[in-house]
N, C-alpha and C positions, 0 to 999 in steps of 0.2 A: 504494500500500500504506500509506503514512503516513497518508493522509487517511481511510482506512477503519478506522484504529485498531488495526491488526494489530501494529504495532511502536510502541515508545516513541518520542518525539521524538528526533531526532539531538542528541547532546550534544557531539560533536566531529566536525569535517570537516577532513581533511588533504588539501590540494591540492598535488600534486607539479607545480610550475609548469614545470620544465625538467629535462632529463637532463644538461644542460651543467654543468660545474664548472671553476673556475679552478685547482683542485688535482688531484693524481693519486694520492690515497691508495690504497695497494694493497688495503686491506681494504674499500673502498667499492664498492658496486654501481652507482653513478651512471654510471660510464663505459660501462656496457653499452648505454645508450640515449642517447648524447650529442646526437642531433639532435631528440629529442622535445621539444615545447614546447606547453604548454596555451594555448589561445586564451582571451581574455576571455569569449567567448560560452559556451564549455564551463564555465569557472569560474562564470559567472553562473547557469547551469542548476543546477549542484551547490549553489551558495549558496542559490538560491531553494528547492530541495528541502529543504535543512536548515532554512531559515527558516519553511517551511510548517508546521512543528510548533508554532510560536508560543512556543517556549521559548528562553531564551538558550543559545547554543552556542559552543564554541571553534572558531575558524576558523584553522587552522595552515597557513602557507605554507612549503613545503619544496621540495626539489629532489633532485638535483644542488644547485647553488647558486642559490637563488631570487632573489638580488639580480641575477643575470644576466638576469632577466625583470622588471626594475624597472618597465617600462612597464605590465605587467599588474598588478603590485602597486599602482601608482598608480590604475589603473582599478578594481580591487577595493575599495580604501579609499574612493574617491569613491562607488562604488555602495552600499556598506554605509552610508555617511553619508547619502547622498541618500534612500535608502529607509528609513532609521532602523531597520535590522535589528538584532536582539538578538545580534549577533556580537561575541565577544571575540577580537580579532585578535592573532595571534602569528606570528612568523617563526623558523624554525630555519636558522641560517646559520653559515658558518665565520668571518664577520665581517670578512674581509680586504677587502671592497669597501665597507665603511661609511666614507664620508667625512662631512664636516660637513653637507652638504646632505641626505644620506640619513639621518643621525642626527636632524636637525631634523624631517624628514618623518616618521620613525618615532615620534618623541616627539609631534609635533603630531597624529598620527592614532591615538595611544595603542596602538601596535603593540608588544606584548611581544616581547622578543628572547631567544631561546635560542641559545647558542653551542656548536657542536660541532666 
């Protein structure tokens, strides 16, 4: 559908990487699907679809707590860089799992951080 010009290019893609969370906030829906986890292959398909519009787009990584799927975040960041995709990377996190190594990774890959 995107290629046929029916819809505008995607401006924002939100990937829920995992239903797992290290908190148990009573108001949060993440605990409803704690075992769900997005594979890199699924993430790549969605990213490729968003990138096919040829326009910059925001790629937001969320969850549950997305840092519990840090291996997938690393793969996504490497893929975006390797393919030179017009993605603006962001992560929505509770920030409790950000240590020095993760902070450096997020900075080095220019991943914007939203804290909730």
